[in-house]
C-alpha positions in Angstrom: 105.6 89.1 92.1 107.6 92.1 90.8 109.2 89.9 88.1 105.8 88.7 87.0 104.5 92.2 86.9 107.5 93.4 84.8 106.9 90.6 82.3 103.2 91.3 82.0 103.7 95.0 81.6 106.3 94.4 78.9 104.1 92.0 77.0 101.1 94.4 77.2 103.3 97.3 75.9 104.6 95.1 73.0 101.2 93.9 72.1 99.7 97.4 72.0 102.5 98.7 69.9 102.3 95.8 67.5 98.6 96.5 67.0 99.3 100.2 66.5 101.8 99.5 63.8 99.4 97.1 62.0 96.8 99.9 61.8 98.6 103.1 61.4 95.5 105.3 60.8 96.5 108.6 62.5 93.5 110.5 63.9 95.7 113.5 64.8 98.3 114.3 62.1 101.5 114.9 64.1 103.1 117.6 62.1 100.3 120.1 62.0 99.4 119.9 65.6 103.0 119.8 66.8 103.6 123.1 65.0 100.8 124.7 67.0 102.4 123.4 70.2 105.7 125.0 69.3 108.9 123.7 67.7 109.8 121.7 70.8 106.8 119.5 70.1 107.9 118.3 66.7 107.7 114.6 66.5 111.0 113.1 65.5 110.5 110.4 62.8 113.8 108.9 63.7 112.5 108.1 67.2 109.4 106.3 65.9 108.9 102.8 67.3 110.5 100.2 65.1 107.9 98.0 63.3 107.5 94.5 64.6 105.9 93.5 61.3 108.6 90.9 60.7 108.0 89.4 64.1 104.2 89.5 64.2 102.3 89.2 60.9 99.7 91.7 59.9 96.3 90.9 61.4 94.6 91.6 58.1 96.3 88.7 56.3 94.2 85.7 55.5 94.2 83.0 58.1 94.9 80.4 55.4 98.5 81.7 55.1 101.2 80.0 57.2 102.4 82.2 60.0 106.1 82.5 60.7 106.6 80.9 64.1 110.3 81.5 64.2 111.8 83.8 66.8 115.2 85.5 66.2 117.5 87.9 67.9 116.4 90.7 65.5 112.7 90.1 66.4 113.4 90.4 70.1 115.5 93.5 69.5 112.6 95.1 67.7 110.2 94.2 70.5 112.4 95.4 73.3 113.1 98.7 71.5 109.5 99.6 72.2 109.6 98.7 75.9 110.2 101.4 78.6 113.9 101.8 79.1 113.8 101.0 82.8 111.7 97.9 82.2 114.0 96.8 79.4 117.1 97.2 81.6 115.4 95.3 84.4 114.6 92.4 82.0 118.1 92.3 80.6 119.7 92.4 84.1 117.7 89.4 85.3 118.5 86.1 83.5 115.5 84.3 84.8 113.1 87.2 84.1 114.5 87.5 80.5 114.1 83.7 79.9 110.5 83.9 81.1 109.9 87.0 78.9 111.1 85.1 75.8 108.8 82.1 76.7 105.9 84.5 77.0 106.6 86.1 73.6 106.8 82.6 72.1 103.5 81.7 73.7 101.9 84.8 72.3 103.1 84.0 68.8 101.6 80.5 69.1 98.3 81.9 70.3 98.3 84.5 67.5 98.9 81.7 65.0 96.0 79.7 66.4 93.7 82.7 66.2 94.7 83.5 62.6 94.4 79.8 61.5 90.8 80.0 62.6 90.3 83.2 60.6 89.4 85.2 63.7 90.8 88.3 62.1 88.0 88.1 59.5 85.3 88.3 62.2 83.8 91.9 62.0 83.7 92.4 65.7 87.3 91.2 66.2 88.5 93.4 63.3 86.7 96.4 64.8 88.2 95.8 68.3 91.7 95.4 66.8 91.4 98.6 64.9 90.1 100.5 67.9 92.9 99.1 70.1 95.5 100.1 67.5 94.0 103.6 67.2 94.0 104.1 71.0 97.6 103.0 71.2 98.6 105.3 68.4 97.0 108.2 70.1 98.7 107.4 73.4 102.1 107.2 71.6 101.4 110.5 70.0 100.3 112.2 73.3 103.3 110.8 75.2 105.8 112.1 72.6 104.4 115.6 72.6 104.3 115.6 76.4 107.8 114.3 76.7 109.0 117.0 74.4 107.2 119.7 76.4 108.3 118.7 79.9 111.4 120.8 80.6 114.6 118.9 81.1 115.5 118.4 84.7 111.9 119.0 85.8 111.2 119.3 88.7 114.2 121.1 90.0 115.3 121.1 93.6 113.9 124.6 94.0 110.5 123.5 92.8 110.5 120.5 95.1 111.5 122.6 98.1 108.9 125.2 97.2 106.1 122.6 97.1 107.3 121.2 100.4 107.3 124.5 102.2 103.8 125.4 100.9 102.4 122.0 102.0 104.4 120.8 104.9 101.6 121.5 107.4 99.7 118.7 105.5 102.6 116.4 105.1 102.3 114.6 108.4 102.0 111.1 109.6 98.7 111.2 111.5 98.2 110.2 115.1 97.8 106.4 115.4 96.9 103.9 118.0 97.3 100.2 118.6 93.9 98.5 119.0 92.5 95.2 120.1 88.9 94.2 120.0 86.4 91.4 120.6 83.3 91.9 118.5 79.9 90.4 119.0 77.6 91.4 116.1 73.9 92.4 116.2 72.8 91.9 112.6 69.6 93.2 111.2 66.7 91.5 112.7 68.2 90.9 116.1 65.5 91.2 118.7 65.7 93.4 121.8 66.0 90.3 124.1 68.9 88.9 121.9 70.6 92.3 122.1 70.2 92.3 125.9 71.7 88.8 126.0 74.7 89.8 123.9 75.3 92.8 126.1 75.3 90.6 129.2 77.7 88.1 127.5 80.0 91.0 126.5 80.1 92.3 130.1 80.9 88.8 131.3 83.7 88.4 128.8 85.2 91.8 129.8 84.9 90.9 133.5 86.6 87.5 133.0 89.5 89.2 131.2 90.0 91.8 134.0 89.7 89.0 136.7 92.4 86.9 135.0 90.0 84.0 134.3 91.0 84.3 130.7 93.2 86.5 128.6 92.3 88.8 125.7 93.8 86.6 123.0 91.9 83.4 124.0 88.7 85.4 124.5 89.0 86.9 121.0 89.6 83.4 119.5 86.6 82.0 121.4 84.0 84.8 121.0 85.0 87.5 118.4 83.1 87.5 115.1 85.6 89.8 113.4 87.6 87.2 111.5 90.8 89.1 110.5 91.5 90.3 114.1 90.2 87.1 115.7 92.9 85.1 114.1 95.4 87.6 115.6 94.0 87.3 119.1 91.9 90.5 118.6 94.8 92.6 117.3 93.5 95.2 114.8 96.9 96.6 114.2 97.9 100.3 114.3 95.0 102.5 113.1 94.7 106.1 112.3 92.8 107.8 115.1 90.9 109.9 112.5 89.6 106.8 110.9 88.1 105.1 113.9 84.4 104.3 113.4 81.9 106.6 115.2 81.2 105.6 118.7 84.6 103.9 119.1 86.9 106.9 119.1 86.0 108.4 122.5 85.8 105.3 124.6 89.0 103.8 123.1 91.1 107.0 123.5 89.8 107.4 127.1 91.4 104.1 128.1 94.8 103.8 129.6 97.3 101.7 127.7 96.5 98.1 128.2 93.1 98.8 129.8 90.0 96.8 128.9 86.8 98.7 128.1 83.2 97.9 129.1 81.2 96.7 126.1 80.8 99.6 123.6 77.7 99.5 121.5 77.8 100.5 117.8 75.4 100.1 114.9 77.2 96.8 114.2 77.2 95.3 117.6 79.2 95.2 120.9 82.9 95.9 121.0 85.2 95.0 123.9 88.3 97.2 123.4 91.9 97.2 124.5 94.1 100.2 123.8 97.7 99.9 123.0 100.3 102.6 122.5 99.3 106.0 121.0 101.8 107.1 118.4 101.7 111.0 118.1 101.4 112.7 114.7 104.8 113.4 113.2 105.9 115.9 110.6 107.4 114.4 107.5 110.9 115.7 106.5 111.7 116.8 103.0 114.1 113.9 102.6 111.3 111.5 103.4 109.0 112.8 100.7 111.4 114.2 98.0 110.8 111.3 95.7 107.0 111.5 96.1 106.9 115.2 95.5 109.0 114.8 92.4 106.6 112.2 91.1 103.6 114.3 92.0 104.9 117.4 90.2 105.8 115.4 87.2 102.3 113.8 87.1 100.7 117.2 87.5 102.5 118.8 84.5 102.0 115.8 82.4 98.2 115.8 83.1 98.0 119.5 82.3 99.9 119.1 79.0 97.8 116.1 78.1 94.6 118.1 78.6 96.0 121.0 76.6 97.0 118.7 73.7 93.7 117.0 73.6 91.9 120.4 73.6 94.1 121.8 70.9 93.5 118.7 68.8 89.7 119.1 69.2 90.1 122.8 68.1 92.3 122.0 65.2 90.5 118.9 63.9 86.9 119.4 65.1 84.5 116.4 64.7 81.2 117.7 63.4 78.0 116.3 64.8 74.5 117.7 65.6 74.2 118.0 69.4 70.4 118.2 69.1 70.3 114.5 68.0 72.3 113.1 70.9 69.2 112.3 72.9 67.7 110.7 69.8 70.8 108.6 69.2 70.7 107.4 72.8 67.1 106.4 72.5 67.6 104.6 69.2 70.7 102.8 70.5 68.8 101.7 73.6 66.1 100.2 71.5 68.3 98.7 68.9 71.0 97.0 71.0 
């Protein structure tokens, strides 16, 4: 599954970049905005993604032209140069994954040739969607370059990670959990009072039979429970967070001794026969256990803040003029026209 995800992600990245290169219509001129962000934001032209134009023909060409369906070392090098370094290394380290990647790229080229031979690129809707996709990709590349240049080297530091942990360690806990078994008899909407009474009697008989040893919980769950996932496991619901137990279940369940069977518990959904397993107390999480997660969290936070700042600066530097008083009119007209 990881190998398939890696190939899919790489193909998506390559496709997006190919479209962006085909339609390089910058909505945000890099140099002017980068200067406003500071010299560290300057976009390095030498680091620009290499163009896959030799590998994937321009979408705007006529479908009557013959597409180049060859694939070379140089074309693969151009494609992989635009893939995330970690994904690229993972592909190159796995012979089977790399072979599948090459096959996927070849299939894409064939599909592209088929679309172009049918002149799909001349369809107005297709052309519009391709351009929008290219523009979105170009903006993302631009944003990521500015963000990467602004995030300090070595961020977050050990000191920043430790500081976050100390401030939030009271919340960094594994909650109290409990092992739960149940047999569930539902009372769907429309169930009459007499039917509810019958179900309650049946539930009491099932619980009594289990306590008396006439059956065991597993067989009773397989025979009577309407909760399919736990039924197939002999009633075992797994280990659940105590805080997430549904209303009406928490108190009677936690009042049981380990291994004890409850009387039928009525909820809005029906009757539950419960068995409690081990209670696992809440546990504090050590810094070593969450260091990686904290690092990712802090990185995501600073990247999100920088992203918002760049977008706002772009809006201030290159404002798009429109009359706000006609927005409602536009909406009405579009609703009627589309």
